[in-house]
Backbone and ligand atoms as CSV (ligand in chain L), in Angstrom:
chain,resi,resn,atom,element,x,y,z
A,1,MET,N,N,-4.995,-7.141,0.258
A,1,MET,CA,C,-6.307,-6.691,0.744
A,1,MET,C,C,-6.127,-5.631,1.833
A,2,HIS,N,N,-6.945,-4.588,1.775
A,2,HIS,CA,C,-6.841,-3.556,2.807
A,2,HIS,C,C,-7.489,-4.037,4.082
A,3,GLN,N,N,-6.842,-3.731,5.210
A,3,GLN,CA,C,-7.497,-4.012,6.478
A,3,GLN,C,C,-8.483,-2.895,6.736
A,4,ALA,N,N,-9.457,-3.204,7.630
A,4,ALA,CA,C,-10.404,-2.148,7.992
A,4,ALA,C,C,-9.612,-0.969,8.520
A,5,GLY,N,N,-9.912,0.204,8.030
A,5,GLY,CA,C,-9.283,1.387,8.572
A,5,GLY,C,C,-7.944,1.717,7.959
A,6,GLU,N,N,-7.494,0.908,7.002
A,6,GLU,CA,C,-6.210,1.251,6.412
A,6,GLU,C,C,-6.312,2.624,5.794
A,7,THR,N,N,-5.277,3.416,5.971
A,7,THR,CA,C,-5.378,4.814,5.590
A,7,THR,C,C,-5.036,5.021,4.131
A,8,ARG,N,N,-5.867,4.517,3.291
A,8,ARG,CA,C,-5.757,4.773,1.881
A,8,ARG,C,C,-7.076,5.347,1.421
A,9,THR,N,N,-6.990,6.234,0.479
A,9,THR,CA,C,-8.217,6.799,-0.034
A,9,THR,C,C,-8.804,5.810,-1.027
A,10,ALA,N,N,-10.032,6.108,-1.437
A,10,ALA,CA,C,-10.673,5.240,-2.416
A,10,ALA,C,C,-9.883,5.224,-3.712
A,11,LYS,N,N,-9.053,6.252,-3.939
A,11,LYS,CA,C,-8.248,6.290,-5.155
A,11,LYS,C,C,-6.927,5.534,-4.967
A,12,GLY,N,N,-6.685,5.022,-3.757
A,12,GLY,CA,C,-5.517,4.203,-3.527
A,12,GLY,C,C,-4.262,4.977,-3.179
A,13,ASN,N,N,-4.377,6.252,-2.843
A,13,ASN,CA,C,-3.195,7.011,-2.470
A,13,ASN,C,C,-2.789,6.671,-1.046
A,14,ALA,N,N,-1.487,6.505,-0.805
A,14,ALA,CA,C,-1.029,6.200,0.541
A,14,ALA,C,C,-1.220,7.414,1.427
A,15,SER,N,N,-1.459,7.186,2.702
A,15,SER,CA,C,-1.607,8.294,3.630
A,15,SER,C,C,-0.240,8.892,3.905
A,16,LYS,N,N,-0.277,10.120,4.458
A,16,LYS,CA,C,1.002,10.701,4.815
A,16,LYS,C,C,1.535,9.976,6.046
A,17,GLY,N,N,2.833,9.840,6.093
A,17,GLY,CA,C,3.422,9.149,7.226
A,17,GLY,C,C,3.451,10.054,8.444
A,18,ILE,N,N,3.855,9.484,9.560
A,18,ILE,CA,C,3.943,10.252,10.799
A,18,ILE,C,C,5.412,10.604,11.006
A,19,ASP,N,N,5.724,11.897,11.035
A,19,ASP,CA,C,7.119,12.272,11.282
A,19,ASP,C,C,7.397,12.222,12.788
A,20,SER,N,N,8.689,12.366,13.140
A,20,SER,CA,C,9.045,12.156,14.540
A,20,SER,C,C,8.434,13.233,15.443
A,21,LYS,N,N,8.283,14.460,14.901
A,21,LYS,CA,C,7.680,15.529,15.716
A,21,LYS,C,C,6.222,15.168,16.060
A,22,THR,N,N,5.489,14.708,15.042
A,22,THR,CA,C,4.088,14.328,15.274
A,22,THR,C,C,4.018,13.154,16.244
A,23,SER,N,N,4.941,12.227,16.069
A,23,SER,CA,C,4.981,11.064,16.948
A,23,SER,C,C,5.185,11.501,18.413
A,24,GLN,N,N,6.076,12.464,18.614
A,24,GLN,CA,C,6.309,12.976,19.974
A,24,GLN,C,C,5.052,13.660,20.521
A,25,GLN,N,N,4.364,14.402,19.631
A,25,GLN,CA,C,3.142,15.088,20.075
A,25,GLN,C,C,2.069,14.067,20.477
A,26,ILE,N,N,2.011,12.972,19.732
A,26,ILE,CA,C,1.043,11.922,20.082
A,26,ILE,C,C,1.393,11.347,21.453
A,27,ASN,N,N,2.667,11.124,21.677
A,27,ASN,CA,C,3.087,10.601,22.982
A,27,ASN,C,C,2.711,11.553,24.110
A,28,LYS,N,N,2.850,12.855,23.850
A,28,LYS,CA,C,2.475,13.839,24.883
A,28,LYS,C,C,0.972,13.784,25.164
A,29,ILE,N,N,0.180,13.646,24.099
A,29,ILE,CA,C,-1.283,13.543,24.259
A,29,ILE,C,C,-1.611,12.329,25.129
A,30,ILE,N,N,-0.927,11.218,24.854
A,30,ILE,CA,C,-1.182,9.994,25.624
A,30,ILE,C,C,-0.811,10.207,27.096
A,31,GLU,N,N,0.341,10.821,27.316
A,31,GLU,CA,C,0.765,11.067,28.707
A,31,GLU,C,C,-0.244,11.956,29.438
A,32,ALA,N,N,-0.752,12.960,28.734
A,32,ALA,CA,C,-1.667,13.924,29.363
A,32,ALA,C,C,-2.989,13.292,29.769
A,33,THR,N,N,-3.373,12.195,29.112
A,33,THR,CA,C,-4.667,11.582,29.439
A,33,THR,C,C,-4.492,10.313,30.264
A,34,ASP,N,N,-3.262,10.049,30.674
A,34,ASP,CA,C,-2.961,8.814,31.401
A,34,ASP,C,C,-3.884,8.645,32.604
A,35,GLY,N,N,-4.561,7.517,32.657
A,35,GLY,CA,C,-5.397,7.201,33.819
A,35,GLY,C,C,-6.765,7.837,33.816
A,36,GLN,N,N,-7.055,8.709,32.826
A,36,GLN,CA,C,-8.372,9.369,32.805
A,36,GLN,C,C,-9.444,8.414,32.259
A,37,ALA,N,N,-10.678,8.615,32.734
A,37,ALA,CA,C,-11.775,7.809,32.194
A,37,ALA,C,C,-11.944,8.135,30.718
A,38,GLY,N,N,-12.205,7.131,29.927
A,38,GLY,CA,C,-12.415,7.341,28.484
A,38,GLY,C,C,-11.163,7.795,27.766
A,39,ALA,N,N,-10.003,7.462,28.335
A,39,ALA,CA,C,-8.736,7.942,27.765
A,39,ALA,C,C,-8.564,7.599,26.276
A,40,PRO,N,N,-8.858,6.369,25.828
A,40,PRO,CA,C,-8.626,6.079,24.403
A,40,PRO,C,C,-9.400,7.015,23.470
A,41,ILE,N,N,-10.659,7.304,23.828
A,41,ILE,CA,C,-11.470,8.184,22.968
A,41,ILE,C,C,-10.901,9.601,22.983
A,42,ARG,N,N,-10.532,10.071,24.175
A,42,ARG,CA,C,-9.937,11.422,24.265
A,42,ARG,C,C,-8.653,11.503,23.443
A,43,VAL,N,N,-7.833,10.465,23.586
A,43,VAL,CA,C,-6.563,10.464,22.848
A,43,VAL,C,C,-6.845,10.499,21.344
A,44,LEU,N,N,-7.764,9.654,20.897
A,44,LEU,CA,C,-8.051,9.614,19.455
A,44,LEU,C,C,-8.617,10.951,18.969
A,45,GLN,N,N,-9.463,11.583,19.785
A,45,GLN,CA,C,-10.004,12.896,19.402
A,45,GLN,C,C,-8.880,13.918,19.233
A,46,ARG,N,N,-7.960,13.905,20.200
A,46,ARG,CA,C,-6.876,14.899,20.153
A,46,ARG,C,C,-5.901,14.608,19.018
A,47,VAL,N,N,-5.660,13.323,18.787
A,47,VAL,CA,C,-4.750,12.976,17.675
A,47,VAL,C,C,-5.397,13.390,16.351
A,48,GLN,N,N,-6.709,13.166,16.237
A,48,GLN,CA,C,-7.388,13.594,15.008
A,48,GLN,C,C,-7.336,15.115,14.879
A,49,GLY,N,N,-7.464,15.807,15.999
A,49,GLY,CA,C,-7.350,17.269,15.978
A,49,GLY,C,C,-5.969,17.708,15.521
A,50,LEU,N,N,-4.971,16.943,15.877
A,50,LEU,CA,C,-3.581,17.262,15.535
A,50,LEU,C,C,-3.299,17.036,14.052
A,51,ILE,N,N,-3.754,15.879,13.543
A,51,ILE,CA,C,-3.387,15.490,12.167
A,51,ILE,C,C,-4.492,15.821,11.158
A,52,GLY,N,N,-5.731,15.867,11.639
A,52,GLY,CA,C,-6.848,16.114,10.733
A,52,GLY,C,C,-7.656,14.863,10.472
A,53,TYR,N,N,-7.055,13.718,10.696
A,53,TYR,CA,C,-7.731,12.424,10.590
A,53,TYR,C,C,-6.867,11.408,11.342
A,54,LEU,N,N,-7.254,10.139,11.283
A,54,LEU,CA,C,-6.510,9.137,12.050
A,54,LEU,C,C,-5.842,8.135,11.123
A,55,PRO,N,N,-4.638,8.433,10.670
A,55,PRO,CA,C,-3.954,7.465,9.821
A,55,PRO,C,C,-3.558,6.215,10.611
A,56,ARG,N,N,-3.391,5.139,9.909
A,56,ARG,CA,C,-3.042,3.863,10.537
A,56,ARG,C,C,-1.797,3.992,11.423
A,57,GLU,N,N,-0.807,4.748,10.936
A,57,GLU,CA,C,0.435,4.878,11.707
A,57,GLU,C,C,0.167,5.514,13.072
A,58,ALA,N,N,-0.764,6.468,13.116
A,58,ALA,CA,C,-1.095,7.117,14.390
A,58,ALA,C,C,-1.771,6.109,15.320
A,59,LEU,N,N,-2.679,5.300,14.753
A,59,LEU,CA,C,-3.348,4.289,15.583
A,59,LEU,C,C,-2.341,3.277,16.113
A,60,GLU,N,N,-1.336,2.969,15.308
A,60,GLU,CA,C,-0.314,2.016,15.756
A,60,GLU,C,C,0.464,2.573,16.949
A,61,ILE,N,N,0.770,3.871,16.903
A,61,ILE,CA,C,1.484,4.487,18.026
A,61,ILE,C,C,0.610,4.436,19.279
A,62,VAL,N,N,-0.664,4.821,19.116
A,62,VAL,CA,C,-1.588,4.817,20.264
A,62,VAL,C,C,-1.718,3.393,20.820
A,63,SER,N,N,-1.851,2.442,19.925
A,63,SER,CA,C,-1.988,1.039,20.334
A,63,SER,C,C,-0.769,0.584,21.135
A,64,ARG,N,N,0.404,0.894,20.610
A,64,ARG,CA,C,1.650,0.456,21.261
A,64,ARG,C,C,1.831,1.139,22.616
A,65,GLU,N,N,1.670,2.464,22.622
A,65,GLU,CA,C,1.948,3.221,23.851
A,65,GLU,C,C,0.893,3.006,24.930
A,66,MET,N,N,-0.354,2.805,24.527
A,66,MET,CA,C,-1.409,2.628,25.531
A,66,MET,C,C,-1.700,1.155,25.805
A,67,ARG,N,N,-0.987,0.301,25.071
A,67,ARG,CA,C,-1.185,-1.157,25.214
A,67,ARG,C,C,-2.656,-1.535,25.011
A,68,ILE,N,N,-3.193,-1.016,23.920
A,68,ILE,CA,C,-4.577,-1.331,23.537
A,68,ILE,C,C,-4.494,-2.016,22.180
A,69,PRO,N,N,-5.145,-3.167,22.010
A,69,PRO,CA,C,-5.070,-3.821,20.697
A,69,PRO,C,C,-5.558,-2.885,19.581
A,70,LEU,N,N,-4.863,-2.959,18.450
A,70,LEU,CA,C,-5.239,-2.133,17.294
A,70,LEU,C,C,-6.703,-2.379,16.911
A,71,SER,N,N,-7.139,-3.630,17.011
A,71,SER,CA,C,-8.521,-3.972,16.641
A,71,SER,C,C,-9.515,-3.203,17.512
A,72,GLU,N,N,-9.151,-2.976,18.783
A,72,GLU,CA,C,-10.044,-2.240,19.670
A,72,GLU,C,C,-10.136,-0.771,19.232
A,73,LEU,N,N,-8.997,-0.219,18.810
A,73,LEU,CA,C,-9.004,1.178,18.344
A,73,LEU,C,C,-9.806,1.308,17.049
A,74,TYR,N,N,-9.670,0.332,16.153
A,74,TYR,CA,C,-10.485,0.360,14.932
A,74,TYR,C,C,-11.967,0.304,15.291
A,75,GLY,N,N,-12.288,-0.514,16.314
A,75,GLY,CA,C,-13.678,-0.611,16.765
A,75,GLY,C,C,-14.195,0.744,17.220
A,76,ILE,N,N,-13.378,1.475,17.980
A,76,ILE,CA,C,-13.795,2.803,18.471
A,76,ILE,C,C,-13.967,3.761,17.298
A,77,THR,N,N,-12.983,3.777,16.389
A,77,THR,CA,C,-13.043,4.757,15.286
A,77,THR,C,C,-14.203,4.467,14.336
A,78,SER,N,N,-14.570,3.191,14.195
A,78,SER,CA,C,-15.699,2.945,13.291
A,78,SER,C,C,-17.038,3.138,13.997
A,79,PHE,N,N,-17.060,3.055,15.333
A,79,PHE,CA,C,-18.314,3.238,16.062
A,79,PHE,C,C,-18.735,4.711,16.082
A,80,TYR,N,N,-17.770,5.602,16.301
A,80,TYR,CA,C,-18.091,7.035,16.419
A,80,TYR,C,C,-17.897,7.721,15.070
A,81,SER,N,N,-18.989,8.314,14.579
A,81,SER,CA,C,-18.924,8.882,13.226
A,81,SER,C,C,-17.992,10.091,13.123
A,82,PHE,N,N,-17.642,10.722,14.262
A,82,PHE,CA,C,-16.771,11.893,14.163
A,82,PHE,C,C,-15.319,11.507,13.933
A,83,PHE,N,N,-15.006,10.219,13.992
A,83,PHE,CA,C,-13.638,9.819,13.668
A,83,PHE,C,C,-13.540,9.511,12.180
A,84,SER,N,N,-12.425,9.899,11.593
A,84,SER,CA,C,-12.208,9.595,10.185
A,84,SER,C,C,-10.813,9.006,10.012
A,85,MET,N,N,-10.750,7.922,9.289
A,85,MET,CA,C,-9.447,7.296,9.051
A,85,MET,C,C,-8.900,7.636,7.667
A,86,VAL,N,N,-9.610,8.502,6.984
A,86,VAL,CA,C,-9.096,8.976,5.685
A,86,VAL,C,C,-9.003,10.497,5.741
A,87,PRO,N,N,-8.076,11.075,4.974
A,87,PRO,CA,C,-7.941,12.533,4.990
A,87,PRO,C,C,-9.203,13.200,4.472
A,88,LYS,N,N,-9.504,14.361,5.030
A,88,LYS,CA,C,-10.656,15.119,4.538
A,88,LYS,C,C,-10.164,16.266,3.687
A,89,GLY,N,N,-10.963,16.618,2.678
A,89,GLY,CA,C,-10.608,17.727,1.818
A,89,GLY,C,C,-10.906,19.055,2.501
A,90,LYS,N,N,-10.457,20.148,1.860
A,90,LYS,CA,C,-10.796,21.480,2.362
A,90,LYS,C,C,-12.319,21.597,2.426
A,91,TYR,N,N,-12.966,21.036,1.410
A,91,TYR,CA,C,-14.428,21.006,1.374
A,91,TYR,C,C,-14.881,19.548,1.416
A,92,VAL,N,N,-15.704,19.231,2.408
A,92,VAL,CA,C,-16.219,17.866,2.539
A,92,VAL,C,C,-17.622,17.817,1.930
A,93,ILE,N,N,-17.748,17.019,0.878
A,93,ILE,CA,C,-19.052,16.860,0.220
A,93,ILE,C,C,-19.752,15.675,0.866
A,94,GLN,N,N,-20.960,15.919,1.339
A,94,GLN,CA,C,-21.748,14.825,1.900
A,94,GLN,C,C,-22.981,14.652,1.029
A,95,VAL,N,N,-23.065,13.507,0.372
A,95,VAL,CA,C,-24.236,13.234,-0.455
A,95,VAL,C,C,-25.175,12.346,0.346
A,96,CYS,N,N,-26.428,12.778,0.427
A,96,CYS,CA,C,-27.407,12.024,1.200
A,96,CYS,C,C,-27.914,10.831,0.396
A,97,LEU,N,N,-27.846,9.664,1.038
A,97,LEU,CA,C,-28.412,8.466,0.424
A,97,LEU,C,C,-29.507,7.893,1.314
A,98,GLY,N,N,-30.151,8.773,2.083
A,98,GLY,CA,C,-31.347,8.348,2.818
A,98,GLY,C,C,-32.441,8.003,1.814
A,99,THR,N,N,-33.506,7.404,2.280
A,99,THR,CA,C,-34.518,6.859,1.371
A,99,THR,C,C,-35.022,7.882,0.356
A,100,SER,N,N,-35.430,9.053,0.845
A,100,SER,CA,C,-36.009,10.047,-0.061
A,100,SER,C,C,-34.984,10.500,-1.103
A,101,CYS,N,N,-33.764,10.801,-0.656
A,101,CYS,CA,C,-32.735,11.261,-1.587
A,101,CYS,C,C,-32.319,10.148,-2.541
A,102,TYR,N,N,-32.288,8.937,-2.044
A,102,TYR,CA,C,-31.910,7.816,-2.910
A,102,TYR,C,C,-32.938,7.666,-4.029
A,103,VAL,N,N,-34.206,7.699,-3.648
A,103,VAL,CA,C,-35.284,7.544,-4.638
A,103,VAL,C,C,-35.245,8.673,-5.672
A,104,LYS,N,N,-34.877,9.891,-5.211
A,104,LYS,CA,C,-34.886,11.051,-6.121
A,104,LYS,C,C,-33.556,11.247,-6.861
A,105,GLY,N,N,-32.633,10.307,-6.731
A,105,GLY,CA,C,-31.426,10.391,-7.562
A,105,GLY,C,C,-30.109,10.613,-6.843
A,106,GLY,N,N,-30.065,10.350,-5.528
A,106,GLY,CA,C,-28.815,10.519,-4.782
A,106,GLY,C,C,-27.669,9.700,-5.367
A,107,GLN,N,N,-28.001,8.479,-5.782
A,107,GLN,CA,C,-26.939,7.628,-6.332
A,107,GLN,C,C,-26.412,8.194,-7.643
A,108,ARG,N,N,-27.271,8.851,-8.418
A,108,ARG,CA,C,-26.809,9.450,-9.688
A,108,ARG,C,C,-25.811,10.579,-9.410
A,109,ILE,N,N,-26.015,11.275,-8.289
A,109,ILE,CA,C,-25.053,12.333,-7.911
A,109,ILE,C,C,-23.693,11.699,-7.593
A,110,ILE,N,N,-23.728,10.610,-6.842
A,110,ILE,CA,C,-22.471,9.912,-6.509
A,110,ILE,C,C,-21.785,9.447,-7.803
A,111,ASP,N,N,-22.587,8.841,-8.694
A,111,ASP,CA,C,-22.013,8.324,-9.951
A,111,ASP,C,C,-21.383,9.451,-10.748
A,112,SER,N,N,-22.057,10.589,-10.758
A,112,SER,CA,C,-21.572,11.728,-11.518
A,112,SER,C,C,-20.284,12.292,-10.904
A,113,LEU,N,N,-20.232,12.384,-9.576
A,113,LEU,CA,C,-19.014,12.865,-8.911
A,113,LEU,C,C,-17.852,11.925,-9.203
A,114,ASN,N,N,-18.190,10.651,-9.269
A,114,ASN,CA,C,-17.172,9.643,-9.568
A,114,ASN,C,C,-16.658,9.805,-10.996
A,115,LYS,N,N,-17.587,9.887,-11.942
A,115,LYS,CA,C,-17.205,9.949,-13.368
A,115,LYS,C,C,-16.536,11.271,-13.725
A,116,GLU,N,N,-17.148,12.373,-13.299
A,116,GLU,CA,C,-16.663,13.677,-13.768
A,116,GLU,C,C,-15.549,14.276,-12.917
A,117,PHE,N,N,-15.504,13.904,-11.642
A,117,PHE,CA,C,-14.495,14.507,-10.758
A,117,PHE,C,C,-13.548,13.473,-10.158
A,118,GLY,N,N,-13.732,12.206,-10.515
A,118,GLY,CA,C,-12.855,11.154,-9.996
A,118,GLY,C,C,-13.002,10.954,-8.497
A,119,LEU,N,N,-14.147,11.375,-7.951
A,119,LEU,CA,C,-14.350,11.261,-6.500
A,119,LEU,C,C,-15.187,10.027,-6.174
A,120,GLU,N,N,-14.635,9.202,-5.304
A,120,GLU,CA,C,-15.403,8.051,-4.831
A,120,GLU,C,C,-15.732,8.277,-3.368
A,121,SER,N,N,-16.736,7.575,-2.897
A,121,SER,CA,C,-17.103,7.726,-1.495
A,121,SER,C,C,-15.904,7.364,-0.608
A,122,GLY,N,N,-15.551,8.250,0.301
A,122,GLY,CA,C,-14.380,8.034,1.160
A,122,GLY,C,C,-13.095,8.538,0.523
A,123,GLY,N,N,-13.197,9.067,-0.694
A,123,GLY,CA,C,-12.003,9.517,-1.410
A,123,GLY,C,C,-11.802,11.018,-1.333
A,124,ILE,N,N,-10.705,11.454,-1.902
A,124,ILE,CA,C,-10.337,12.869,-1.884
A,124,ILE,C,C,-9.713,13.209,-3.227
A,125,THR,N,N,-9.932,14.423,-3.715
A,125,THR,CA,C,-9.312,14.812,-4.985
A,125,THR,C,C,-7.797,14.955,-4.781
A,126,PRO,N,N,-7.003,14.758,-5.838
A,126,PRO,CA,C,-5.543,14.806,-5.679
A,126,PRO,C,C,-5.046,16.125,-5.095
A,127,ASP,N,N,-5.774,17.233,-5.341
A,127,ASP,CA,C,-5.331,18.521,-4.789
A,127,ASP,C,C,-5.830,18.747,-3.354
A,128,GLY,N,N,-6.544,17.764,-2.811
A,128,GLY,CA,C,-7.006,17.873,-1.422
A,128,GLY,C,C,-8.165,18.837,-1.246
A,129,LYS,N,N,-8.749,19.287,-2.351
A,129,LYS,CA,C,-9.801,20.304,-2.233
A,129,LYS,C,C,-11.139,19.706,-1.783
A,130,PHE,N,N,-11.521,18.587,-2.395
A,130,PHE,CA,C,-12.812,17.982,-2.059
A,130,PHE,C,C,-12.630,16.545,-1.583
A,131,SER,N,N,-13.393,16.166,-0.575
A,131,SER,CA,C,-13.510,14.749,-0.244
A,131,SER,C,C,-14.994,14.421,-0.207
A,132,LEU,N,N,-15.286,13.146,-0.351
A,132,LEU,CA,C,-16.686,12.734,-0.504
A,132,LEU,C,C,-17.080,11.694,0.540
A,133,GLN,N,N,-18.228,11.952,1.143
A,133,GLN,CA,C,-18.808,10.992,2.085
A,133,GLN,C,C,-20.275,10.803,1.716
A,134,THR,N,N,-20.813,9.659,2.088
A,134,THR,CA,C,-22.258,9.503,1.955
A,134,THR,C,C,-22.857,9.553,3.362
A,135,VAL,N,N,-24.046,10.096,3.471
A,135,VAL,CA,C,-24.721,10.199,4.775
A,135,VAL,C,C,-26.161,9.718,4.610
A,136,ARG,N,N,-26.806,9.486,5.739
A,136,ARG,CA,C,-28.198,9.019,5.731
A,136,ARG,C,C,-29.084,10.098,6.309
A,137,CYS,N,N,-29.719,10.850,5.491
A,137,CYS,CA,C,-30.708,11.860,5.869
A,137,CYS,C,C,-30.113,13.025,6.667
A,138,ILE,N,N,-30.175,14.195,6.065
A,138,ILE,CA,C,-29.719,15.380,6.794
A,138,ILE,C,C,-30.892,16.321,7.072
A,139,GLY,N,N,-32.089,15.757,7.029
A,139,GLY,CA,C,-33.260,16.481,7.500
A,139,GLY,C,C,-33.910,17.423,6.505
A,140,CYS,N,N,-33.615,17.277,5.219
A,140,CYS,CA,C,-34.259,18.133,4.199
A,140,CYS,C,C,-34.953,17.238,3.168
A,141,CYS,N,N,-35.613,16.194,3.630
A,141,CYS,CA,C,-36.138,15.170,2.713
A,141,CYS,C,C,-37.085,15.753,1.664
A,142,GLY,N,N,-37.840,16.806,2.034
A,142,GLY,CA,C,-38.787,17.392,1.086
A,142,GLY,C,C,-38.095,18.066,-0.087
A,143,LEU,N,N,-36.809,18.292,0.020
A,143,LEU,CA,C,-36.065,18.987,-1.032
A,143,LEU,C,C,-34.983,18.083,-1.627
A,144,SER,N,N,-35.222,16.799,-1.575
A,144,SER,CA,C,-34.216,15.854,-2.040
A,144,SER,C,C,-34.156,15.826,-3.580
A,145,PRO,N,N,-33.029,15.404,-4.140
A,145,PRO,CA,C,-31.830,14.931,-3.469
A,145,PRO,C,C,-30.967,16.092,-2.976
A,146,VAL,N,N,-30.305,15.828,-1.874
A,146,VAL,CA,C,-29.586,16.874,-1.166
A,146,VAL,C,C,-28.112,16.519,-1.045
A,147,LEU,N,N,-27.269,17.529,-1.155
A,147,LEU,CA,C,-25.872,17.324,-0.773
A,147,LEU,C,C,-25.410,18.521,0.041
A,148,ALA,N,N,-24.487,18.275,0.945
A,148,ALA,CA,C,-23.932,19.346,1.761
A,148,ALA,C,C,-22.452,19.476,1.441
A,149,ILE,N,N,-21.991,20.726,1.382
A,149,ILE,CA,C,-20.555,20.979,1.245
A,149,ILE,C,C,-20.174,21.824,2.444
A,150,ASN,N,N,-19.388,21.242,3.331
A,150,ASN,CA,C,-19.142,21.824,4.653
A,150,ASN,C,C,-20.486,22.212,5.271
A,151,GLU,N,N,-20.714,23.509,5.545
A,151,GLU,CA,C,-21.961,23.896,6.213
A,151,GLU,C,C,-23.095,24.209,5.230
A,152,ASP,N,N,-22.812,24.256,3.936
A,152,ASP,CA,C,-23.848,24.634,2.960
A,152,ASP,C,C,-24.641,23.413,2.499
A,153,VAL,N,N,-25.968,23.565,2.507
A,153,VAL,CA,C,-26.809,22.473,2.019
A,153,VAL,C,C,-27.361,22.867,0.651
A,154,HIS,N,N,-27.157,22.001,-0.327
A,154,HIS,CA,C,-27.677,22.239,-1.684
A,154,HIS,C,C,-28.843,21.283,-1.898
A,155,ARG,N,N,-29.975,21.856,-2.294
A,155,ARG,CA,C,-31.206,21.082,-2.390
A,155,ARG,C,C,-31.591,20.828,-3.843
A,156,LYS,N,N,-32.375,19.794,-4.032
A,156,LYS,CA,C,-32.866,19.407,-5.376
A,156,LYS,C,C,-31.727,19.427,-6.397
A,157,VAL,N,N,-30.675,18.762,-6.061
A,157,VAL,CA,C,-29.470,18.806,-6.895
A,157,VAL,C,C,-29.616,17.881,-8.102
A,158,LYS,N,N,-29.281,18.441,-9.256
A,158,LYS,CA,C,-29.260,17.614,-10.469
A,158,LYS,C,C,-27.799,17.380,-10.826
A,159,PRO,N,N,-27.446,16.184,-11.301
A,159,PRO,CA,C,-26.049,15.934,-11.679
A,159,PRO,C,C,-25.508,16.988,-12.638
A,160,SER,N,N,-26.386,17.519,-13.506
A,160,SER,CA,C,-25.926,18.513,-14.482
A,160,SER,C,C,-25.473,19.819,-13.812
A,161,ARG,N,N,-25.845,20.034,-12.549
A,161,ARG,CA,C,-25.452,21.270,-11.843
A,161,ARG,C,C,-24.189,21.116,-10.997
A,162,LEU,N,N,-23.660,19.892,-10.947
A,162,LEU,CA,C,-22.530,19.651,-10.034
A,162,LEU,C,C,-21.311,20.500,-10.362
A,163,LYS,N,N,-21.054,20.649,-11.671
A,163,LYS,CA,C,-19.874,21.419,-12.071
A,163,LYS,C,C,-19.983,22.856,-11.544
A,164,GLU,N,N,-21.162,23.417,-11.725
A,164,GLU,CA,C,-21.398,24.795,-11.264
A,164,GLU,C,C,-21.293,24.879,-9.730
A,165,ILE,N,N,-21.888,23.915,-9.054
A,165,ILE,CA,C,-21.867,23.936,-7.577
A,165,ILE,C,C,-20.432,23.809,-7.064
A,166,LEU,N,N,-19.722,22.796,-7.545
A,166,LEU,CA,C,-18.345,22.607,-7.063
A,166,LEU,C,C,-17.443,23.768,-7.484
A,167,GLY,N,N,-17.752,24.333,-8.661
A,167,GLY,CA,C,-16.954,25.449,-9.165
A,167,GLY,C,C,-17.067,26.692,-8.306
A,168,SER,N,N,-18.129,26.777,-7.491
A,168,SER,CA,C,-18.299,27.967,-6.660
A,168,SER,C,C,-17.458,27.889,-5.382
A,169,TYR,N,N,-16.761,26.769,-5.174
A,169,TYR,CA,C,-15.878,26.629,-4.000
A,169,TYR,C,C,-14.426,26.774,-4.447
A,170,ARG,N,N,-13.753,27.782,-3.920
A,170,ARG,CA,C,-12.380,28.062,-4.360
A,170,ARG,C,C,-11.381,27.723,-3.269
L,1,FES,S1,S,-33.306,11.404,2.949
L,1,FES,FE1,FE,-31.927,12.922,2.278
L,1,FES,S2,S,-32.393,14.610,3.537
L,1,FES,FE2,FE,-33.656,13.047,4.288
């Protein structure tokens, strides 16, 4: 059974390990924030900036070096939405499952991404190009169902258009 925050994608791929250089950089980040208020959050932000996300191995280093229980770090990473414990793709697809989008077919978009592109929520394509997240309302309810790819918002999306939409990202 996976523990909360285990760094595996929805497709079950293992996360990349932490090499010794990265490990040293994490230690430097920890030293630089030693004694500062909110140090664990700052450290996690900087480690995520370094690696791109927070793999379990990185949290283990932070836990050991800062003497903070791993469970506490998982609590922080799951509380703040800007932390991610899974790798993100070059393009992050966010499908809205807020009430309006859900009613207008948001779940069908997720199902279609799953079936046609092998993308599950929290997962990433094998080439690292796309990753998928679900979100709750991105403020375009009148044009639902909506999905965002990085900064672009696509409105009134039909599953039949997904191939064309994703195909426009190179
Ligand atoms: S519910 Fe999807 S944009 Fe508001």
